[in-house]
N, C-alpha and C positions, 0 to 999 in steps of 0.2 A: 504494500500500500504506500503510495506517495502522495504528498500534500504540499500545497503552496498557499501562503496567506499574504494578502496585500491589504494595507490600510492607508486611508488618506483622510485628511480633515484636520480640524483644529486639535483633536484629541487622539491622534493616531499613536498607537503603541507598537513596539517591536514584538515579534512573535517569538516566544521561547518554547522549545520542545517540552511537552508535558510528560509526566511519568507514564500516563496511559498510552501515549504514542510509542513508548519504548517497550511496552509489553506485547506479548504475542496476540494477534487479532483473535477475536472470538470466532467459534465455529458452531454451526448448527449440528444437532445430533442426527442419528440415522432415522429416528421416528419422524422428525419433521421433514426430512428430505423424502422419505417414503410417502408421506401424506401428499406432498406437492407433486411427486411423480405419478400419483394415481390419477391426476387430472389429465384428460386427453381431449384432443380436438374433436368437435362434432363430426360424425361421418367416419371416425376411426374406430374399428371394431376391436374386440378383445383378441388377444393372441390365442392360438390353438392350445387347448388344454386348460384355459382359465375357467374357473367356476362362475357361471352367470349369476349365482347367488352371492358372490363375493362383494361385501359392502365397502371394501377398500378401493377397488377399481370403479371409477365413476362411469356411468353409462352416457352415451352420446346425448340422450334426451335430457339428462340432468343439468348439463351446462346450459342448454337452450332455455331451461326454466329459470335461469338466473338473470335473464335479460328483461329488466323492467325498471321503471323510474319510481321514486318515492319522495315524499316531502314530510319533514318534521318541523314542529314549531319549537323555537328556542325560548325557554322561559327562565325567569330568575327564581330565587328561593321563595319569593313572595307570590309567585304565580303570574308575574307581569311578562307579557311577550317581549322578547328582545330581538327577534329576527326569525329567519327560516333557513333550514338546512335541506337541500335537495341533493339526491344521489341518483345517478343514472348509470346503468351498465348495459352495454349493447355490443353487437357485433361491429367490428371496425376493420379498417385496412390501414396498414402502416407501410410507408415507403422508406427503404434504407438509403444509404449514401450512394448506392449504385443504381437507384431508381427502381429496384425490384419491389413489387407490392406483395404483401403477405397478409393473410387473415389473422386477426387477433381480437383481444378484448379491449374495448374502449370504456374507460371509467371517467366520469365527470362529477365532481362533488363541489358544491358552492354553497356558502353560508352568507345570507344577507343579515347584516348587523355587526359582524366582526370582520368582514371583508377577507374571507378565506376562500381560496379557489384552488382546485386540483384538477389537472388534465393529465391523463395517463394512458399509454398503450401497453398492454400486457400480453405476453405469450400465454398459451393455454396452460402452462405450468406456473402462471402468475409471475413469471420473470419480467422485470421492467425493461421494456424496449426504449421507452421515452416517457419522462414524467416531468411536469412543471408544477411547482407549488408557489403560491403567493399569499402572504399573510400580512395584514395591516392591523396593528394594535394602536388605538388612539388613546394614549395616556394624556392626562391634563397638562403635564409640563413637557415631556419629551416623547413625541410619537415614535413608534418603531415599525419598520417594514422589513420583512424577511422574504427572500426569494431563494428557491432552490430548484435545480434542474438535474435530472438523472438521464444519462444518454449512454446506451450500449454502443461501444465502438470496438469492433474486432473482438479481441479476447479480454476487454476491460470494460468496467462500468465507471464512467466519468461523472463526478458530482461537482457542481458549481453552486456555491452558497454565498449569497450577498445579504448582509445585514446592515441596515441603515438606521442609525440612532441620531436624530437631529441632523447635524451637518456631517457627521462622521459616517463613512462608508467602509465596510470591511468585506473583502472578497476572499473566499477560500476555495481552492480547486484541489480536489482529491480524486485519485484514481485507484480503483479496487480491481485486482486481477479477478477475472470471471470465475475461476475455479474456487476462489476463496470466499465467494458470497453465495455458495449453494445453500438453499434454505432461507434466503433473504425475502422478507415480506415488507413491501413498502406500505405507505398509508393507503394508497388506492387498492393495492392487492389485499390489504386487510379487509376492506369492505366486501370484496368478492369471496374471500375465504370464510367470512362469517356467514354468508348466505349458504355456502356449501355445508358448513357445520350445522346450520339450522335445518336444511333439507334432509340431512342424514340423522339429525338428532344425536350427534355424537361429537366428541372432541378428542383428538389424538392424545393418548395417555403418555405423559412424561416427554412430550415433544418440546424441543427447545429450538425456536426459530431465531433468525437474525432480524434486526430492525435498526432504525436510526433514532437516536434520542433528540431532544430539543436543540442540542448543540451540533447536530450533524455527525455524531460519532457512532460508529458501529457497536452494537450491544446486543444482548439477548432479549428475546420476547417469548413469553409463555402464555398459554391459554388454559383456562380451567372451567369446567362445567359446574354451575351452581344449582343445577336441577331445574325443575319446571315450577311455574307459579301462575296463579290467576290474578290478573290486574284489571282495573277499570279503564276502559277507553271510551270516552263519550258516555253513551247510555248502555254500553255493552260490556260484558265481561269476557275476556279472551285469555286463553292459556298461552304462555310464552316460555321459551327455552332461553335460559340465562347463561351467557358466556362472559367470563371476565378475562380481559387481556391486560397483561402487565409488561411494561417495558422497563427492563432492569438497566438503568443508566450506570455507567462506571463512575459518574460523578453525581452526587446528590442522592435523593431517595427515589425508589421506584415509582413510576406513574401507572395507575391502573384505571381502566374504563370497564364499565359493565354494560353489556348489550342485551336488551330484552327482544328476542327474535320470535316472530310468528313461524308457523310450520313451513311456509313456503319461502322464508328468508327475508320477508319484510321486517324492517326495524320498527318496533313499537316504542322503544324508549332507549335512551343512552344517558348514562350517568358517569361523569368523571369523578372518581373518588377524591374527596377533599374540595371539590368545586361547589359553589352554592347553587348553580343553575343546572339545567338538564335539557335534553331534547326529547320530544314525545309527539306522537301523532294525536290528532284530535278526532279522527274518525277511522273506524276499522276498514282497511282496504279490502278489496275483493281478492280473496285468496286464489292463487294460481294452482291449478290441478294439472297433473300430467295426463295427457291424452292416452287413452287405451288404444294401442295400435293393433288392429285385427290382423291375423295372419293372412297372407295372400291366398286367394282361392286357387285350388288345384283343379285344372280341367283335364280330364282324361282324354286321351286320343281315341277318337271313334272312327271306325272304317267308313269311307265315303261310298255309299250305295247310290251312285248317280242315276242308275236305271230307275230307282224308285222315287227320285226327285223329279217332279213334273217340269220345273224350270230348266234343270240341267239336261234332262232327256229331250226337251223341246229344242234346246240349243244344239244338241248333238245331231238330231235329225235334220235341222235346218242347215247346219254346216255340211253334213253328209250329202244332202241334195245339191248344195251349192258347188261342192267339189265335183260331183258326178256331171253336172251340166257343164262345168268348166272343162273337164277332161274330154267330154264328148265334142264340145265346140272346137277344142284344139285339134283333135283327130280329124274332124271334118275339114278344117283348114289346111291340114298337113297330111294328105293321104299317103305320102311316101313313107311316113313313120310307121304306119300300119303294115305297109308292104315289106319294109325292112325287117320289122320284128317277126312277121310271118315267115319270111325267107330264112331268117336265122333259126327259128324254132324247127322248121322243116329239115334244114341241114343238120341241126343238133340231133334230131330223132333218127335221121338216117345213119349218122356216124356213131352216135351213142358213146362219146369219149368218157374215159374214167375221170379225167381232170376237166371239169366243165369250165372253170375260171380261165385256165390257160387256153382252152379251145375258143372261148369268147374273145380273149385278147388277140389271138391270131386272126380271128374272123373279122373283128372291127379294126385291126391295126392299119390296114391299107386306107381306111377312111380318114386317118389322121393327116393334118396338113403337113407336118414335119417328118412324116414317115419316109425313110429312104426307099428308093425304087427296089423292087424285088429282082434279084439277079435271074438271068435266064436259066442257068444251071444251079440248082440249090446244092450246097455242100452238105456233107453228112453231119458237120458240126453246126447245127442250126442255132442262130442267135436267139436270145430271150425276147419274147414279144413285149416284155415290160420295159419301159424306159427308165434308165437310172436317174436318180435325183441330181447327181453331179452334172450329167449331161444337160438336164433341164435348166440348171442354173447357168451353165456355160452358154446355152442358146439365148437365155434372157439377157445376159451381159452383152452378147454379140449384137442383139437387136437394139439395145440401148446405144451401143457405140455406133452402129450404122445410122441411127436416127440423129 
């Protein structure tokens, strides 16, 4: 991991390497990586030998069920509305630096009131391809604005973080080797991962993911299932599945959020532990249900009895009569054809040869345009009446050259 910090302004300070940077970077464990690897692109079937009842491997319809938008109201501890949080997950397309388009997950989260905006393109395993965060906190004395972008570049993930406090602007650029961030879950990926956990009604046991803390440092992130609970939403009572996410920052205390999720992944309530406010829905959304896909009908192959089909039999008789009239008309216009065939049949019955094909070739050979003249005295070594293919090709080439 490499990083570079630049500061400018009236209160710029030099960057000193911290003790955390000298330590070995954190790594996700096998349970977290296995859970993320279970996600797969829609249209991608299970490998041969996989159990279709396996709850670890996600089915192609499950990801498609995660594509929807939702809106929550941000309220204070006194119940006063302070803004609105909207989350949208849909199918998207991302263009890399070579201009190649690929299908991916597109996540957009926006909060009105605190000016927080997230735009992100994720792979089907929730790996960040491109993400842009912008957060504006309006303090009474010194407003703060934070921007962060993540961009996958070859075998690295580049992070650019800009923090503006008053007139001071601090820019930090960090590069993470791609192999070192296996199991990384960004803010946008967390929103999709929660929907997957809600649809499965399960949380990976002892899974330790990677995340970024508020200072942009790589740290651990864990999830814990707090069970199910019935809460009041408007005039209805709904059952929710509670998941608590904790980001274990290397500096300071861990930060935890509790997510109250409906059965289809809709977020009913979000509480940040230690914060006076929360986000919640005011009306129960229409729950999404997976469509039951009926198996394809199997049509057995039946024999075609066209003689019993009135339409096919009528077409057959009409075509038969049409051909009979056409043949009769041709023979009337060309009586020499009838005479030639009658003469050949008479000669064949008189000679009665054993090889009828060779006899016919010798009989009709003199009628060919390019047939050589018959010598006056036939030799005992009679040539074959069939023309060789190579001679035919040579004749064709000579005709083209002469023309």
